[in-house]
C-alpha positions in Angstrom: 26.0 4.9 -39.2 22.6 5.3 -40.8 22.0 8.6 -42.6 19.0 10.6 -41.3 16.0 10.9 -43.6 13.5 13.8 -43.7 9.9 13.6 -42.5 8.1 12.5 -45.7 10.6 9.8 -46.5 10.6 8.8 -42.8 6.8 8.3 -42.8 7.0 6.2 -46.0 9.7 4.0 -44.5 8.3 3.8 -41.0 4.8 2.7 -41.9 5.7 -0.8 -43.2 7.8 -1.4 -40.2 4.8 -0.6 -37.9 2.6 -2.7 -40.2 4.7 -5.8 -39.8 5.8 -5.5 -36.2 3.9 -7.5 -33.6 6.0 -6.7 -30.4 6.9 -3.1 -30.4 9.1 -1.6 -27.8 8.3 2.2 -27.7 10.7 4.4 -25.9 9.6 8.1 -25.4 11.3 11.3 -24.3 10.5 14.9 -23.7 10.1 15.7 -27.4 6.8 13.9 -27.5 5.3 16.2 -24.7 6.4 19.6 -25.9 3.2 19.8 -28.0 1.3 19.4 -24.8 2.9 22.5 -23.3 5.6 20.8 -21.2 9.1 22.2 -21.7 11.9 19.8 -22.5 15.0 19.6 -20.3 17.9 19.8 -22.6 16.7 22.0 -25.5 17.8 25.7 -26.0 15.0 26.8 -23.5 15.1 23.6 -21.4 14.8 23.5 -17.7 18.2 21.9 -17.5 19.8 25.2 -18.7 18.0 27.5 -16.3 17.8 25.6 -13.0 20.3 24.0 -10.6 19.2 20.4 -10.0 18.7 19.2 -6.5 20.5 15.9 -6.0 18.8 13.1 -4.0 21.6 13.0 -1.4 21.1 16.7 -0.7 17.3 16.3 -0.5 17.7 13.6 2.1 20.3 15.5 4.2 19.4 19.2 3.9 16.2 21.0 4.9 17.3 23.9 2.6 17.7 21.5 -0.4 14.2 20.0 0.4 12.7 23.5 0.3 14.5 24.3 -3.0 13.2 21.0 -4.5 9.6 21.5 -3.4 9.7 25.1 -4.6 10.9 23.9 -8.1 8.2 21.2 -8.2 5.5 23.7 -7.1 6.6 26.0 -9.9 6.3 23.2 -12.5 3.0 21.9 -11.1 0.6 24.1 -13.0 2.1 23.2 -16.4 1.8 19.5 -15.6 -1.7 19.8 -14.2 -3.0 21.6 -17.3 -1.2 19.5 -19.9 -3.2 17.1 -22.1 -2.1 14.2 -24.2 -1.4 14.9 -27.9 -1.5 13.0 -31.2 1.7 11.1 -30.4 0.3 9.7 -27.1 -3.0 8.8 -29.0 -1.1 7.0 -31.7 0.7 4.9 -29.2 -2.6 3.9 -27.6 -3.9 3.0 -31.1 -1.0 0.6 -31.5 -1.6 -1.0 -28.1 -5.3 -1.4 -29.0 -4.2 -3.1 -32.2 -2.2 -5.5 -30.0 1.2 -4.4 -31.5 2.9 -3.1 -28.3 5.2 -5.2 -26.1 6.0 -2.2 -23.7 6.0 1.6 -23.6 9.0 2.9 -21.7 8.9 6.6 -21.0 11.5 9.0 -19.6 8.8 11.5 -19.0 7.3 12.2 -15.6 4.2 14.0 -16.8 1.8 11.0 -16.7 0.4 11.8 -20.1 0.7 8.2 -21.4 -1.6 7.1 -18.6 -4.1 9.9 -19.2 -4.1 9.1 -22.9 -5.1 5.5 -22.1 -1.8 3.4 -22.2 -2.5 0.6 -19.8 -0.5 0.1 -16.6 0.4 -3.4 -17.8 2.0 -1.9 -20.9 3.8 1.1 -19.3 7.0 1.7 -17.5 7.6 5.3 -16.3 11.3 4.7 -15.9 12.0 8.1 -14.2 8.8 8.0 -12.1 5.8 10.3 -12.1 4.7 13.6 -10.8 1.2 12.2 -10.4 2.0 10.8 -6.9 4.0 11.8 -3.8 6.1 9.1 -2.1 7.5 8.7 1.4 11.3 8.1 1.2 11.1 5.9 4.3 8.0 3.7 4.2 7.4 4.1 0.5 3.7 4.9 1.0 2.2 6.9 -1.9 -0.4 9.6 -1.8 -2.1 12.0 -4.1 -0.1 15.2 -4.6 -2.7 17.8 -3.7 -2.3 17.5 0.1 1.5 17.7 0.3 1.6 20.6 -2.2 -1.1 22.5 -0.3 0.8 22.0 3.0 4.1 23.3 1.4 2.2 26.3 0.0 0.7 27.1 3.4 3.7 26.6 5.6 6.8 26.8 3.4 8.0 23.6 5.1 8.8 20.4 3.2 6.0 18.0 3.9 6.5 14.7 5.8 4.8 11.4 6.1 2.8 10.2 9.1 5.8 7.8 9.7 8.1 10.9 9.9 9.8 10.2 6.6 10.4 12.9 3.9 7.7 13.2 1.2 8.8 13.7 -2.3 7.1 13.6 -5.7 7.5 10.0 -7.0 10.1 11.0 -9.6 13.7 9.8 -9.8 15.9 12.7 -8.8 19.5 13.3 -9.8 21.6 10.8 -7.9 18.7 8.5 -7.1 18.7 4.9 -8.3 16.2 3.8 -10.8 13.7 1.2 -9.6 15.1 -2.3 -10.2 11.7 -3.8 -11.0 11.2 -1.2 -13.7 14.6 -1.8 -15.3 14.0 -5.5 -15.3 10.6 -5.2 -17.0 12.1 -2.8 -19.6 15.1 -4.9 -20.5 13.1 -8.1 -20.6 10.7 -6.5 -23.0 13.6 -5.3 -25.1 14.7 -8.9 -25.5 11.3 -9.9 -26.7 10.7 -7.0 -29.1 10.7 -7.4 -32.9 11.1 -3.6 -33.4 12.2 -0.7 -31.2 11.2 2.9 -31.6 12.8 5.9 -29.8 10.5 8.9 -30.1 11.5 12.4 -29.1 14.5 11.6 -27.0 18.1 12.7 -27.3 19.0 9.3 -25.8 21.6 10.9 -23.5 20.5 9.6 -20.2 21.6 6.1 -19.3 20.8 3.4 -18.3 17.3 4.4 -19.7 18.7 5.0 -23.2 20.3 1.6 -23.2 16.8 0.0 -23.3 16.0 0.5 -27.0 19.6 -0.2 -27.9 19.3 -3.5 -26.1 16.4 -4.4 -28.3 18.5 -3.6 -31.4 21.4 -5.6 -30.2 19.0 -8.5 -29.8 18.1 -8.3 -33.5 15.2 -5.9 -33.5 14.8 -3.2 -36.1 15.6 0.1 -34.4 14.0 3.4 -35.5 14.8 6.8 -34.0 12.5 9.8 -34.7 13.7 13.1 -33.2 14.3 16.7 -34.0 18.0 17.3 -33.5 20.9 14.9 -32.9 20.8 11.9 -30.5 23.5 9.9 -28.8 22.6 6.8 -30.9 22.9 8.5 -34.3 26.3 6.9 -35.1 25.3 3.5 -33.8 25.5 0.7 -36.3 22.4 -0.8 -34.8 20.1 2.0 -36.0 17.9 0.8 -38.9 16.1 4.1 -39.6 16.8 7.6 -38.4 14.1 10.2 -39.1 15.0 13.8 -38.6 12.0 15.9 -37.8 8.9 16.6 -35.6 7.8 13.3 -34.0 4.2 14.7 -33.9 4.3 15.1 -37.7 5.9 11.8 -38.5 4.7 9.1 -36.0 0.9 9.6 -35.9 0.7 9.6 -39.7 2.9 6.5 -40.0 0.7 4.8 -37.4 -2.5 5.8 -39.4 -1.0 4.3 -42.6 0.2 1.2 -40.8 -3.2 0.5 -39.2 -5.4 1.5 -42.2 
């Protein structure tokens, strides 16, 4: 178990790691997007505590569940549409532009990494994205405006031209992760020379196993988060920084790249 250090010491110890790393695996969670106005899911005011999740099996089998799901997504849509990337997203882009990033794996579905400028070749949105709507039958993807407008007008869950159910292209509870995304992420973990977990409680598997895989393969493993994580007691953690990722990570990146 690695004892957690405070923000100032964390910056001082993280900067040389970033300066020497050439193949960073960066794993991000909801804690990097709260500064952009997007609520987390498991904090004291998180969505998880105030909303019954709609499981994928129910979505596929029940019209009522599809209505509940689309109602929840419509409620969340304005916050996602108005959110803008923050200094953490920008710092990750700076590392990519400096040719230091092997892969960015995000649990977030807000699309802010893409908006900030993280390239598609360097990004895996392991839990999908709210930026597209996907047919559950033919897998066609469309822009979300049309389906959301249709739901607002009719109150009926929208369907694809093929007759399949449309759903925002996120991974719902009970839905399998995309195999190709998992393969990309775990292969990158094996190549990484350092792994960073930023703003994640690391509770949700198999996603949280990705940075741990990098550490087990010999990489330095750094966690920056406000509040406890599931990996805090792992012997593979090299540095645990307790604090605001927005205060720690961008400054460490600035110092590493200066």
